[in-house]
C-alpha positions as semicolon CSV with decimal commas, in nm:
position;residue;x (nm);y (nm);z (nm)
1;M;-3,984;15,673;-3,695
2;L;-4,295;15,770;-3,400
3;Q;-4,602;15,574;-3,597
4;T;-4,482;15,256;-3,466
5;T;-4,396;15,054;-3,149
6;I;-4,052;14,927;-3,270
7;G;-3,963;15,303;-3,439
8;R;-4,131;15,466;-3,018
9;F;-3,961;15,178;-2,863
10;R;-3,604;15,286;-3,040
11;L;-3,680;15,631;-3,021
12;M;-3,641;15,635;-2,635
13;G;-3,292;15,416;-2,729
14;F;-3,096;15,584;-2,865
15;I;-3,239;15,865;-2,601
16;E;-3,179;15,664;-2,265
17;G;-2,873;15,610;-2,483
18;A;-2,716;15,960;-2,532
19;S;-2,826;16,065;-2,191
20;L;-2,577;15,749;-1,984
21;L;-2,290;15,848;-2,293
22;I;-2,383;16,234;-2,150
23;L;-2,369;16,128;-1,764
24;L;-2,017;15,857;-1,869
25;F;-1,810;16,095;-2,082
26;I;-1,950;16,437;-1,990
27;A;-2,134;16,486;-1,636
28;M;-1,873;16,215;-1,506
29;P;-1,603;16,466;-1,553
30;L;-1,719;16,703;-1,479
31;K;-1,778;16,619;-1,172
32;Y;-1,447;16,507;-1,081
33;W;-1,174;16,672;-1,262
34;A;-1,366;16,994;-1,288
35;D;-1,555;16,980;-0,884
36;I;-1,900;17,087;-1,075
37;P;-2,088;16,826;-0,846
38;M;-2,447;16,957;-0,976
39;A;-2,340;16,828;-1,345
40;V;-2,420;16,442;-1,232
41;T;-2,744;16,500;-1,018
42;I;-2,906;16,696;-1,278
43;V;-2,772;16,451;-1,507
44;G;-2,876;16,157;-1,335
45;S;-3,221;16,255;-1,270
46;L;-3,218;16,252;-1,620
47;H;-3,117;15,952;-1,737
48;G;-3,311;15,826;-1,425
49;F;-3,597;15,942;-1,580
50;F;-3,536;15,811;-1,989
51;F;-3,438;15,499;-1,820
52;I;-3,791;15,411;-1,625
53;T;-3,980;15,550;-1,957
54;Y;-3,723;15,279;-2,179
55;L;-3,851;15,027;-1,937
56;L;-4,182;15,138;-1,973
57;I;-4,188;15,120;-2,356
58;L;-3,998;14,814;-2,374
59;A;-4,294;14,671;-2,163
60;Y;-4,504;14,783;-2,309
61;T;-4,346;14,731;-2,690
62;T;-4,339;14,334;-2,521
63;Y;-4,692;14,299;-2,476
64;K;-4,768;14,465;-2,796
65;I;-4,526;14,271;-3,033
66;R;-4,495;13,974;-2,829
67;W;-4,128;13,966;-2,828
68;S;-3,935;13,713;-2,712
69;F;-3,751;13,658;-2,392
70;A;-3,471;13,720;-2,592
71;W;-3,543;14,088;-2,728
72;V;-3,625;14,195;-2,373
73;F;-3,329;13,985;-2,240
74;S;-3,089;14,187;-2,496
75;A;-3,269;14,527;-2,439
76;V;-3,237;14,522;-2,090
77;A;-2,853;14,443;-2,092
78;V;-2,729;14,680;-2,339
79;A;-2,902;15,002;-2,143
80;F;-2,615;14,963;-1,914
81;I;-2,395;14,922;-2,213
82;P;-2,239;15,235;-2,331
83;F;-2,298;15,196;-2,735
84;G;-2,514;14,924;-2,652
85;N;-2,831;15,069;-2,831
86;I;-2,660;15,089;-3,121
87;I;-2,590;14,760;-3,098
88;L;-2,942;14,618;-3,034
89;D;-3,086;14,888;-3,333
90;T;-2,788;14,786;-3,598
91;K;-2,896;14,375;-3,419
92;M;-3,253;14,475;-3,525
93;K;-3,273;14,619;-3,788
94;K;-3,109;14,198;-3,977
95;A;-3,334;14,082;-3,805
96;K;-3,621;14,272;-4,027
97;I;-3,788;14,343;-3,700
98;A;-3,661;14,739;-3,675
């Protein structure tokens, strides 16, 4: 998976998507239901790092393989939707990009 530009982008998409899910479904409940705000501080910081890295890898992928604006817009949009990167990955496979 790490040998190709698309493979690196897909891997980073899964990491970023997983960090969003951990933030939303584990850290946020710990903050509000168990009164552990440190969980959001730690996971939120990691998620921010992964999100910035995802955007940088997206920019590199766009430059390297000359993605259309529709793919770039989709990749940015799904980063804000839980399970969105899985949907994008499926669409990439159908379009034979991945």
